[in-house]
N, C-alpha and C positions, 0 to 999 in steps of 0.2 A: 721731108718735113714741110708742111704748108706754111706760107707766110701770110695767109689770109687773116685779117683781123678777127678777133673773137667777137661774136655777136653781142651787142649791148643790150643788157636787160632793161626793159621799159621801167620807168619810175613807177613805183606803186602809187595808186590814186590816194589822195588824202582821205583819212577816215572821216565819215560823216559824224558830226557831233550829235549827241542824243540828250534831250532834256525832258523833264517832267514839269509841267506848269500848273500851279493851283488855278482852278477855274470855278469862279463863283457863278458865272453866267452874266456878270456885269460887263460893261464896256471895257474897262481897263484890263481885265484878265484876258478878254478876247483879243485885244490889241497886242498884248504881250506875246501871245501865241503867233499872231500874224507877223509881228516884227521879227521873231526868231526864225520862223519858217522862210521868211524872205531871204535870209542869208544861207539857205540850204540845209538848215538843221532839222533833224527829225524830232518832232515834239509830240508828246502825249500829255493828256490832262488828268488831273486828279481832283476829286471833290469829296467832302467829308459829310457823312450823313449822321444826323442826330435829331432829337425832337425840336431843337431850337432854331434850325434853319432849313428851309426847303431846298431841294436839289433839282427841282424841275427846270429852273432857268439854266442850270449848268448842263443838264441833259439836252435841252433844246439848243444851247450854244454849241455843244460838242457835235450835235447833228449838223448844224448849219456850217460849222468849220470843217466837218468831216475829219475829226480828230478822235482817236481812241480815248475813252473816258474810264478811269479807274475810280470806283466808289469805295471809300474806306469808312467802315463803321467807327464812329467817333463818340458815341454816347458815354461810354465809361470814362474816356479821357476828359471830356468837358465837365462831367459831374465831379470828378476828382479835383478839378481846378475850381469849380464853384464852392466846394467844401473848404478849400485852402489855397487861394491864389497867391503865389509868391510875390507878385507885383501889384496885388490889390485889384479892386474893382474900378470900373468906370462910373458913370452916373447911376447905374442900377446894379444888377447882379452880373455884370458883364466883365469877365476877366480877359479883356481883349488882348493885351500884350502876351499873357501866358498862353492863351488859346491859340494865337497865331504862331507862336514859337512851337507849340506842341504839334500843330498841323504840319509845319515845315519839317519838324523832326520826323514825324510819321512818313511824310513824303520822302524824306531822306532814306528811310528804311526801304521804301519801294525803289528808290534810285539805286541803292546798293544791290538789292535782289535782282533788279531788271537790267543791270549793266548800263544805267544812264550816267551821263557825265555831270549833270547839275540839276538843281531845282530852281525854278523861276516863279516869280509872282507878278501880279499887276500893280503892286504898290507904287504910289506916286508920293515923293517927298513932300511933306507939309500939306497934303490934301486933307488929312484929318489931323487937327491940331494936337490931339492927345496920343493917338496910336500910330501916327505916321510922321512924327517929327524925327529929327536925326537921332536923338537920344533913344527913342523907342525902337527905331529900326535897328540900332546897334544892340540893344538888349535882346531883341528877337533873334538877331543873327548869332549872338553869343550863346543864348540858351538852346537854339536849334542845333548847334554843334555840327555844322556841315563841312567844316574845315575848308572854308573859302569857296564852297560850291553852291552858294546861294546867290542868285542873280536877280536883279530888279531892272529889267530892260528899259522901262519907261523913264527911269531916273538915274540910270547907270553912270552917265557922264558927270553927275554931281556927287557921286559916291566913290569910295576907293575902288580900284580895279580888283576884281575877284580872281581867284585862281584860274578859272576857266577862260578868262580873258587873257591873262598873262601867258597861259600855255597855248594860246592861239586856237582853242576850240571854238570860242565865240569871238567875232570881230567887234571889238569895242567901238571902233569908229562908226559902226552902223547902228549903234544903240542911241538912246535919246537922253535928254537932260531936262525932263519936265519937272515942274515944281509948282505947288500952290493949288488952289481950289478951282481955278478956271477950267471949264470943260472944253473951251474952244479948240485947243490943239488936238484933243482926243476926237472931237467931232470931225475935224478936218482929216485926221487919220482914218476914221471910219468911212468917210466918203472915198478916200483913196483906195481902201481895201474892198469897196463895194458893199459895205454893211449898211443895209437900209433900215433895219429895225433892231433896237437894243434897249434894254431896260433903263429907265431913268435912275440916277444915283439914289441909293437908299441903303440903310443899314441891314435890314433883312433878318436880323437876329432877335429872337424873342426875349433874350436876356437883357435887351435895352428897353423893353416895353414895361412900364410900371405895373399895368394890370396883370400881365403874365407873371411878373416877379412877385407880386403879392401871393399868387397861388403857389409859386415855387417855394417861397419863404415859409408859407404855412405847411407845406409838405415836409420841408426840412425840419421844422420845429416839432412836428408830430410823428409821422411815420419814418422820417429820415430820407436820405437820398440814395440808399443802397439798392433799391428796387428800380430797375430801368422801366419795368412795366408801369409802376405808379407815376413815373415821370411822363411817359408817353400818354397816360390817361389825362394829363393836364390839358391836352389839346382838344378834349371833347366836352361839349355841353357847359351848362351852368354848374359851378362848383360851390358846394356849401360845406361849412364845418358846423355840424349839429351840436346842440348844447352838451350832450353826453360825450362828445369827442369824436364821433364817427364822421367819416368823410362821405359825402353824397354827391353824385354827379347826375344831373338831369339833362337829357337830350334836348337840344333846341330844334332839331329838324329830323327828317327821315335818315339823313346820313349819320348824325350822332346816334340816333336810336339803334340803327343797324350795327354800328361799331360797338356800342355798349353791350348789346345782346351777345355779340361774339366774345366779349371779354369775361363772361361769367366763369369764374374759377373756384377752386376749393376754398371755402370759407367766405366767399362773396355772397351778396344778396342782390337779386334783380327784381325790380318792381315795374309793372306797367298796367294801364287801365284796360278793362275788359269790355265794358258796355258803352264806352264813349271813346272817341279818338283822343289820344293823349301821349305824353312822353314816356320814354323808357328811363328808369333810374337805376344806377348801379351804386351799391355800397361796397367798395373793395375792402376786404378784410372783415366784413360783417359789422354788426351793431348790436347793442343791448336793446331790450324791448322798448324802452322809452324813445330812443332815437329811431328805431324801426317804425314805430307808430307815427312819429313826426314825418319821416320820409314818405310814408304812405299818404299822409295828409298833403304833402307837397305834390306828390304824383297826382292826386285827385284835383288839387287846385289848378294845376297846369292843363288838366284835361278839359275837353270841350263839354262841360257838364251843364251848361245853361241854367235852368232853374232847379236842377236836381240838388237835393240836400245830401245825398250820399252817392258815392261812386264805387263800383266794384273794382278792386285793385288785386292783381295777382302777384303773389310774393314767391319767388323761385329761388331755391338753393340747389346745389348739386345733388343733394340727397332727397329732394322732394319739393312740393309746392303746396300752397294754400291760397284761398281767396278770402278777402275781407271787404265788407261794406264800410267805406271810410268817408267821413265828412271832409270836404275840401278845407284845408287850413287857410285862414285869412292871410293874404299875401303880406300885409303890413307886419305880420308876426315873424315871417321867415326871411323876408328880403334882407334883413339885417345880418343874417347868417351867411349871406353870399360873399364869396371871396372876390 
């Protein structure tokens, strides 16, 4: 029988922690990713797509950081919250607290599906007085229901330890304790990580803009918010509510005109000038004869008609088309109908 000692099994390497970080494309969310990766964690990013916020900045940031980006469709979620926000609105139709909690909850679903350990955000305590104070952060964490797996790396040292910190998945000592509205610490971190270009701080959400909210409120009060298509159409052209109740969209430029032409659906009416350059108009859901005649007059009015007293306007439906000679409507008559 041999007296040789049994070979010692090598210790298993510690498992690499895995996190999902919300990425808006702004500086704070990018820094959160850099900070986590600095301690050897595997990080992927998630962004939420809806008519109310662009995701181009997040795509660019993900490319710059060389991080995988998950795009989550969020339109139904945000419309549900606009209809009935449990924690109310901000200064406009922005349910910021509920929206952020829903985003984190949806990210939590991805976390579970993908075998991640936590969800992180770039939030900084007290950076935004209403939505990022200690109370609001607590509400978001409670409503997101991630069971201690929500991490805010930039302000973690000022907040209670999370489950992923106490379990040793994330090294709390290497997180930060930022607070307030000063950008100086973030700018210093950006320099450290070699980030040369990044967006200036801005809300970026159309639900905080009064002009857009007027159009959204009008849609809510007339057609309602159940059609995502009608919500997306709020992004295009000048918007009018005609006297008979029909909604009319008039393209401002070639991009709007092309987009509106593509949107012609069953029951819609499309109008455009034939013999002069002019806009494309879309009446989603159609219109009565009186509103249709007014829309044709608006189409003619925005056309480059010069001294012409009549403009040829083509009126297109899915089942056919017609042309009418239309007198341009005086702008002082219809500008009051603009939303």
